C-alpha positions in Angstrom: -17.8 -11.3 51.7 -16.9 -10.5 48.3 -20.6 -9.1 46.5 -21.5 -12.1 44.5 -22.1 -9.7 40.9 -18.5 -8.7 41.5 -16.0 -10.8 40.0 -12.2 -9.8 39.3 -10.9 -9.4 35.7 -8.5 -12.5 35.9 -12.2 -14.3 37.0 -14.1 -12.3 34.2 -11.9 -13.6 31.3 -11.4 -17.1 33.1 -15.4 -17.3 32.9 -15.5 -15.7 29.8 -13.3 -17.9 27.6 -14.3 -21.3 29.6 -18.2 -20.4 27.8 -20.4 -19.2 30.9 -22.6 -16.5 30.5 -21.0 -13.6 31.9 -23.3 -10.8 30.8 -24.7 -10.6 34.3 -21.2 -9.1 35.1 -21.2 -6.2 32.5 -22.5 -2.9 33.5 -24.9 -1.8 30.1 -25.0 1.8 31.0 -21.3 2.0 30.4 -21.3 -0.2 27.1 -20.2 2.3 24.0 -18.7 1.9 20.9 -15.8 4.4 20.1 -15.7 5.7 16.7 -19.6 5.1 15.9 -21.2 7.9 17.9 -23.8 9.1 16.1 -24.2 13.0 14.8 -26.4 15.3 13.3 -25.6 16.5 10.3 -28.3 18.4 7.7 -28.5 18.9 3.9 -30.8 20.0 1.9 -31.1 18.1 -1.4 -33.3 19.6 -4.1 -37.4 17.8 -4.0 -37.3 16.0 -7.7 -33.7 13.6 -5.6 -36.1 13.7 -2.2 -39.2 11.8 -4.2 -36.3 10.0 -5.6 -34.9 9.2 -2.5 -38.7 8.3 -1.3 -39.4 5.9 -4.0 -35.7 4.1 -3.9 -36.6 3.1 0.2 -39.8 2.3 -0.6 -38.8 -0.8 -2.7 -36.2 -1.6 -0.6 -38.0 -1.0 2.9 -35.8 1.4 4.0 -36.8 4.6 5.5 -35.6 7.9 3.9 -32.4 8.1 6.8 -31.1 4.5 6.2 -31.0 3.9 2.8 -29.0 7.7 2.7 -26.4 5.7 5.0 -26.8 2.8 3.8 -25.2 4.7 0.0 -22.6 6.7 1.8 -21.3 4.4 3.8 -21.2 2.3 0.6 -19.5 5.1 -1.7 -17.1 5.8 1.4 -15.7 2.4 1.3 -15.6 2.1 -2.7 -13.8 5.3 -2.4 -11.0 3.7 0.0 -11.1 0.3 -2.1 -10.2 2.6 -4.9 -7.7 4.9 -3.5 -5.6 1.6 -1.5 -5.8 0.1 -5.4 -4.0 3.7 -6.4 -1.7 4.1 -3.8 -1.3 1.4 -2.4 -2.1 2.9 1.0 -5.1 4.8 2.4 -4.5 7.2 4.9 
């Protein structure tokens, strides 16, 4: 007899396509998002930058770390767009 929590990939896809709740078929311990794993880096800032970061983070309601990650992400996306518009591609 087949385990009720085990189905074939085809059955899984069909149930998903039919709008059924398929979450009980997923092993959440094995889920990962490729390319989004965290990696620790250390950056030294002068005291005045730390003070400005702390002030800004309080104003927007984010932690210092979240604000830095947000700003770095925004800048990388901006540079990516600038490079694409100048060269027509990005490598």
